[in-house]
N, C-alpha and C positions, 0 to 999 in steps of 0.2 A: 427428482434432483436427479443428478447425472450420479454416472457412478463414480466412484471418491478414489479408487484403487490403481493402480499403475503396473504396468507390464513390468516384469524386470531389467529391456536395457531403459524404459525411462527412469523408474528408481536409480540407478546404475550414472545413468547422464547428470542429472541433478545433483544428487550425488558427490558429481563429480564438481559440477557449475560452484556449487554450492560454499565448499572446500576448496576452490584455486582463487571465490571472491573473497572467500576465510583468509585465506592466505597473502590475501595479496591486498587485505584491507586491515591488516590487525590495528590499527588508530583506535577502529568500529569498537573492542571487543578486547581491550587490554584484560587479558588475566586469565582468558579461560584458554581450550586446549581445543581442539575442533575434534579430540576423539571421543570427549564424553559430549558433545554435541550430535556430534553423528550418534550415537547408540542413542540415545534420546530419538531422534529421526526416525531411525527406523524403527521402533519400539510403537510409532504414536503416524502411521501407516497415511493417516486419512490426514494428518499435519503433512504431509512429505507433498502430497499431494494438491493440496492450497499453494505452496511453496513450484509446486510443479507449475497451478497455474498465474502465481506470480511472476511466475521467470515467460514463461509462452508470450503473458501481456506485455512483456518488455523492463517487467519491476527490480529486475536484479537485485532479489529477495538479499539480509545477509542479517546476523545476527550483530544484534546494539544493546546486549544488556543479556543479566539477567537474575531473575527472582529468587533469593536463598529464600526468602521462606516458602517459598513453593518446587522452586528449582526449573521450573522453565525459564525457557531461551526465549529471549525476544528476538523478532523477526522484525527488521522495515523493508521497506523498498527502499533502493540507494539510488535509480538509476539519476545519467548528472539533472536529468528532466522529466518530469510526468510522464512515467507509462505510454509510451504510445499506443499498446494495447485498445486502453483506455480513455480516448480524451473524445472530444466531440460528446461527449454525454453529459445531463443539465444532473440536476442533484438529487431523485428523489421518483419514485411512482406516481406521490400526487402533479408533484412539477409535470414528469411525462403528459400522463394525462389531461393534463390543464392544457396545452398544448394543443390548438387550433389546429390548423399548417408549420409547412416547416419543422416537422417531428425531430428529436435528436434521435439514432437507432436504440439507446437504454439509457438508465443512472447510473450515480455512484451506490444508492444505498443495495441496489436488485444483482448490480458487478460482482460489491463487494460480499453481498450476504452470500451467492450462488456460488465465488470463488471459497467462501467457508472465510474471511479476514474480518479487519475490522477497520474502516475507515481512519486515517489518522485524526486526532484528535488537533488543538490548537498549540498544548503546548507540548507534544507530542511530535507535532512539525517542529513545532523549535529546541524542541531536544536534538533530533535528528539535522537540524543545520548549527547544529557546533563538530555534526563531523566535519562539513566540508560546507562546499559552494552549491544546494541542489534551485533545483528553478529559475534560473536565472534568464528565460528564455525562455519558460513554460509559467502552467501554476497546477495548485491542484488545491481538489475540494476539500473542505475536511469539516469533522462529526458538528454537525450545526445544530448549540442549543437549542429545544424546543419551545422557547418564547418566541427567540427569531425564526422560526421554522412558522409558527402560528401567526406570520403577521407576511408572511412569502416568502421571505428571506432570507438563505445560502451562506453559508461563508468561505472562502480558499483568501488561500494562501502564495504567499509566491516570491522569491529576492529580488532585489533591485536596490543599485548601490549603494553596495556590499550592508543592507540590514533588509530582514525577516518582514513581511509588512501582510494586514489582514484586515481581509477586506468583505466587504458584503455584495450578492447580487438578489437579483428574483433566481428566487432555486429552477424557474424555468428555462434560463439560460444556460445555451452552453455556446464552445468556441473552439478551435482545430487548436488551440492551445492551452487547454485545460484538459485535463483526466483528477486522476484523484490517487496517493498513497495507501497502501496499508500495513494493517500491522497482524503478528498473528505472535502467539506465546503455544511455546509447545514443550 
């Protein structure tokens, strides 16, 4: 397990980046105040580490909601295209292990777990697309139902022709333009 703590300078940098993105994109989180989000982040250093990982790999995480029942803030990767540092990977470990040659460097499920985040579901992906136009040139793996995965498939989404599409592929496939987007609750 990686060391999930940030140095003081890293904490300050990620908080500064998150605050700037929060203030620049108020349409994603109407009615929420940065001071409350920051207080929650400062009290959850492991989650702050996960947000740092999302940022480091190009995800540009931002607040997209607030769960009033749990008090948690919900972050999604909001980069215009699928995060650059998470592309060219297959869906999961089973898919990676099944490849005999030309293996990708990693898989989406394990990378997300190592970062402490979850792959977006199709529903979450569609929610994200209501906040802007994402993945107009790339695509992103989404959490795949076990019945589909058992048959060797995996799901991904993108936005083309001003429409969000859900597709399927063999879970072992990987492309330079396909990565994954994550969610995190703090």
